[in-house]
N, C-alpha and C positions, 0 to 999 in steps of 0.2 A: 427966490431965484438962486440957482446954483452958481457960486463964484469960484468953483474949483477950476484949476487950469485944465485946458484940453490936452489930452495925451495923444500924440501921433505914434502909433505902434507899427513900425516898419517890419514887414515879415510877419504880420499879425494873424495871417490865415492858418498858420501851422499850429502845432500842439501847444507850445508854450504860449503863443500869442492868443489863441482862442481861450485858454484857461485864464490868462491875465485879463482879457477883455470881458470875460464872464464876470470876474470879480469887480472890475470897474463898473460894469453895467448894474450889478447888484447894489453897488454903493452910489449909483447915480452920478458917477464921475464922467464927464463928456470925453469921448475918445473917437478916433478914426483909425481905420486899418488901411495901410498902404502895402500892396502886395502884387506879385505877378499873377496870383491865383485868387479867385473870389473866395470870400469867407463863407463856409457852410452855415455858420450860425449867425453871423452878423453882416449879411449881405448889404443891408441898408447903410451900414457904416463904412463900407469898403470901397476904395477906389484904386485904379491901376497905378502902379508905380514900380519902376525898375531901378534899383540902386546903381546899375551900370549906366543908366541914362539920366543925367543930371536934369535935363529939361522936364522929364516926367516927374521927378521929385519936386521941382519948382512948382509944377501945376498942382501936385497932390497935397503937399504938406501945408497944413493950416493950423497946427496946434501950437501949444506953448512949451511943451516938453516932448522930446523925442526919445522913444525906446527903440533901439536898433536890435532886432532879432534876426535880421536877414543874414544868411550865410550859405555857402556851399560847404558841406561837411562829410559827404560820403567817402568811404575809402577807395571806391572803385571808379572815380572820375578819371577818364583816360586823358583828357586835355587838361593838364595841370594849370594852364593859364586861367581856367575858369575860377580856381580858388582865388587867384590874385585879383581878377576883374571884379568879382562879387565881394570878397571879404575886405580887400585893401582899398581898391579904387572906389568901391561902394561906400566904405566908411568915409573916405576923403570927400566924396560927393555929398554925403549927408552933412558933414561938417561945413562944407562950403555953403550949402543951402541954409543951414542954421545961421551962419554968419550973415547971409544976405537978408534973412527974415528976422534977424535980431532974436532968435531963439537961443536962450542962454543955458540950457541944460540938456544933456544927453545921458541916458542910461544904456550901457552897452553890454550885451551878453557875449563875453569871450569864452574861454574854456580852459580847464586844467590841462588840455593837450599842449599848452605852451611849455609845460615842464618836461614833456616827453616821459621816458621811463624813469621817473623820479624816485627818490628814497621815500619810504613810508614816513608820514608825518610832515611832508613838505607844506610849508605855509606860503603866504603871499610874497615872501622874500626869497623863495626858492630860485635856484638857477634856471634860467630860460634855456631849454635844450630840446626843442620839438623834434620828433622823428618823422613827421610827415608834413605835407603841404598844408593841411588843415591847421595844425598847431602853429606852423611857421607864419601863415598869413593872418591868423587870428592875432598873433602878437604884433605883426606889422600894422594891423588895423588899430590896435591899442595905441601904437606910437603915433599914428596919424591923428587920432583923437586927442592924445595928450598935447600935441602941437596946437590943436584948436583950443583946448582948454587954457593953455598957457599964453595964448596970443591975445586974450582979452579977459574980461571979467566973466568967465564962463564956469559952469559946473559940470563935472564928469564923474559918474559912478561906473566902475567896471566890475562886472560879476563874472567869475570863472567857475561855472558849475562843473561838478563831476557828472557821471552818467545819470540822466534824468529818466524817471519812470512814472507810471501812473495809469489811471483809467483811460483807455482809448489810445494809448501809445503803442505803436507796433515796431519798437526798436529792439535793441539787443537784450534788454532785461525781459521784455515780453517774450522774445524768442526762447530765452532760457526757461522762463516759467512754463511756456507752452510745451517745451520738450519734456520737462518734468511731469506735467499733467498728462501727456500722451504716453509716457513710459519710454520715450526714445532718448532720454538724457544719458550721456556718458561723461563721467568726471575724468578730466585729463590732469595728471599730476597729483600732488599730495592733498590739494584742497586747503592748504594752510594759508594760501595767499589771501590778503585782505582786500575787500572791494568797497571803496566809498561810493555811496549812491545818494541821490537826491529825489525826494518825492515831490511831484508836481505841485501839490497843495502848499508845500513849504517854499518851493522856488517862487511861486506866484506871490506869496506873502512877503518874501524877501524883496522881490522886485517892487512891490508896493512901497515897502519901507524906503527903498532907494529913490523912488519917485518923490516921496514926501520929505526926505531928510534935507536939512540945510547945509550939509557938508558940501564943500566946494570941490573936493577931489578925494577919491578913495578907491582902492582895489580890494575886492573880497573874493576869496575862494568860497564856494558853497557846497557843503555836503551835510548829510544828516548823520548824527552819531547816536550811539556808538556803532562803529563799523562792524560788519559781519565778515568772517572769513568764509570762503566758498563752502566748506563743509557745513558750517552753521546755517548759512543761507539755504542750501539745498535741503538740509534736514528740516528746517522750519517750514519750507514750502511743501515738502513731502508730508509732514505731519498734518498740515492744514488740508491738503487736497486728498491725501491717501490714508490718513490716520496712522501712518507708520513713520517713525523718525529715523530714516536711514538715508544713505547717499546713493546706493546702487552700484552699478558696474563702473569700474575705474580702469583707465589706461595709463601706462607710464608716460611721462612728459616727452621723452625722446621719441616714443612711437607716435604720439599725437602730432608732434612737430614734423615728423617724417611724412605723415599723411597730408599735412598742410603744404609741404613743399611739393608733393606729388600733385596736389590739386592746383597749385600755382602753375606747374608745368602744363597741365591740361588746359587751364584757362588761357595761358599765353598762346597755345596752339589753336584752340577752337574759338576763343573769344567768349566762351560760355562761362557765366558767373556761377561758381559752386558755393554751397553753404559753408565750406571750410576753406581756410587759407592759412599760410604760415603766420601772417600778421594777426589773424584772429586767434590762433592758438597762443601766440605770444602774449597778446592782450588779455586773453582769458586767464592765463596762468600767472600773469604779473600781479604784484601787489600795487594797487592804486589807492593808497590811503593818504588823505590830505587833512591838514589842520586848517582852521579858518578863524579869522577874527570877526566873524559875522555878528557875534554878540555885542561887539563894539558899535554896531550901527544902531544907535539910540536904544540899546538894551534889547535888541531883537530876540524873540523867542519863537521858534517854529510852532505852529499850531498842532502838529502831529509828530509823534515819535516815528522813527524809521520802521519799527515793527507795525505800528498802526497803518503807515502808508502801504506796507506790503500786504497786510490783511485786507485793507480797502481795495487794493488792486486785485487780489485773488478773488475776493467776493464778487467784484464787478465783472471780471473777465472770465472766471471759470465756475464759480459756485452759483451765481445768479446773474448770468450774462444778459445784457440788454442788446438785442439785435439791432435796435434803432439808434444806438449811440454813435456819435461821430468817431471815426478812427483816423489815425494819422500815422503814416508809414515813414519811419525815420531809421537811421543807422548810427 
């Protein structure tokens, strides 16, 4: 008989949740998925729950440990209150239900967005200075959960991942890889800016370690090292996909940013979302390099190097694509 605690994965139908639940399933650890949308892979383990609706959480949550992956995170949400309702009030509702059901542990995926445009090498003690509602409300959610943790004999692990990529993800890293693969990629700026990234296989392994640890409270950034600058990343992808180690066409930063502002103006008038914006140009050209104390989590070692994660993603998505694989659209 399996005596492992049952894991309630809230927001588990998405990219991170599906990969986490796949790992739990392989290890025969009992789990349930609670989400607005049904799980493509684990429908039999999935029930409806909306973090904005505390009664739905009361009906759905039946586990021993909660992993909270639910979030509004896109840059283009027009109603800013949606960030607060889902990210902050949602976290507060989860904490309240955990108290009611005597669930003593929550693992929460926050984000390095809480630091905003931070200095390279920012660690878990970095200044909190978010530049958007996503980062702001993620930190507010952390605060709600810290209140819950401090109010009783509870355990809380907060993970702040950098940009996550991997097989089946259709977010910003995939868009970059796809542009390079199609020959449409244009480098903006010098390309010397460093980008911390996190491969999904490693993120899932780290979340597993958070579930299993006896720590009462901890905050961890998560990124895979060593970081690549944009020139190195693009050259690596070019070499794997095209056989040539080059960057290709390049635009000055000022010109790319001007195009972003022009796109912003068009979007504000027409309401049509364009593939370029000023914030996207700024984020692309900024260095987002983070330090992490992740190795202090019971000596954690990621199962894959960053280069292995990139190679696995390129093979799965472009060299030997599986048309039947689940895909997840994120930003």
